[in-house]
N, C-alpha and C positions, 0 to 999 in steps of 0.2 A: 257342349258338341256329341251328339248320337254317334254311337260306331261305327265308322263307314263312311259319315258327312265330314267331306273336304270343302272350307268358304277359302276362298284366296283372290288376289287378286295383284294383276302381271302392268306395268306400262311402264311410261318413257315420263322422266323427268329431264326437262328442259334447265339448262344453268348456263348460260351466256352461247356460246357455239358449239357446246353438248352437249349430248343426251345420252340417260345412261338407264339401261332398262332394268324395273326394281319389284321383286319378289316380291310380298307379303302374303300371309297366314290371317286369316281372320275366327273368331271366336261365331256363333249365332249373330250376336248381335252387331257383327260389326267390326268389334275392337278387336287391334291387331296383337298378336300373340308371339312375343321376344319379338327380335331386333330383322329390320325389313334385309334381306339376301342383295345386296347390287350385285345383278348376275353378268355386267358389261359396263366398262369405268373407263374411260379412257377418251379422250379428247376426237371430233368430228360426233356426228348425226347414228346413235343407233335412233331405227324404227322396228316398224313392221313386226312387233311384238307378238308370239301364236302363246297358246299355249295349250296341253294337252294332259290329263290324271288318268292313269295306268289303271290306276285301284289296288299301287304301291308305292309308285314316284312320278314325276312331272319332271313334263319334257316339256324344253323351253329354247325359243328359236325365237333369231331376231337379223334384219339385215345389217351391216355393220361394213362400214366404209371404211375400216383402220388400215385393206389393201393400197388402198389411192387408186382401185378401179373407176370407172366411169360411175358405176351406180354402187361401189359397192358388194361383201358379199353376202354367203346364208353363214350363221354360226349355230350349233347347238349347243345345248350343254344338259346333265339330268337333275334334278333337286330330290332328294327323301320328303319324305309326308313330315318330316323335323324342320322343313327346312332347309337344308342345309344342302352344299353343292355335290355331287358324286362323281369323282373322275375329275374330269379336263374335259373345257370346251373340246370342240373341232369344227373345222370349214368344213361348209358341207358341201363347197358350190368353188369352181374354179373361173368362174365366168359367169354371173347370174344377172351381167347384163342388167334392165335395167326393171327390174322386179318390182313388184307392182301390189303383187296380192300374195299372202303366205298362209297356207294353214298346216300343224297338226293332226294327226290319227298316233293311236297308240297303243294295245298290249300288252300285258307282262314279258311277251316276249323280244320289241322290237316297237320301233316307231319310224312314221311316214312322215314324209316331208309332201308337200305339194305346193308351186309358187307357177305366177306366171312370172313370164319376161316377155318387156316390150323387144322391136327389133333395133338396133343402133348402130349404127353405119351401116354395114353388109353381112349383119347379124341376124338369124330368125329369129323369129318372136314363135311363142310357144306355153306352153302348159307342160312339165316337167314333177316328175314325184320321186322320191329318192326312200332309199328304204331306211333303218337307220339303226344298226345291232348294238347293244348295248355293249 
């Protein structure tokens, strides 16, 4: 792999009533490098995984139903270039409503999460942006 070149895969692995968010590093031929990192593993269907590479680390976000709300919350974690989680995952939202789209952006100082939530009951639909500082 060339200097500065990064290959990775982020996916959702479903088994029964659960779905995990899994991160894998790949070489130039697409073969896995080391073990996969299970970013999120618990009961419930985690989905909408999103990832960004800042040049030094990855930011990963996903929707997660563990809070028991109607649509789940958005969680975020950082992963090193070596595929090791940095710090603890964080809940970015207190009421993500019905999140249908999730994107990440980032640079060497911070990450940004952009998401769209549809109206649920009397709530307001909208597009939201959160700044996440490491």
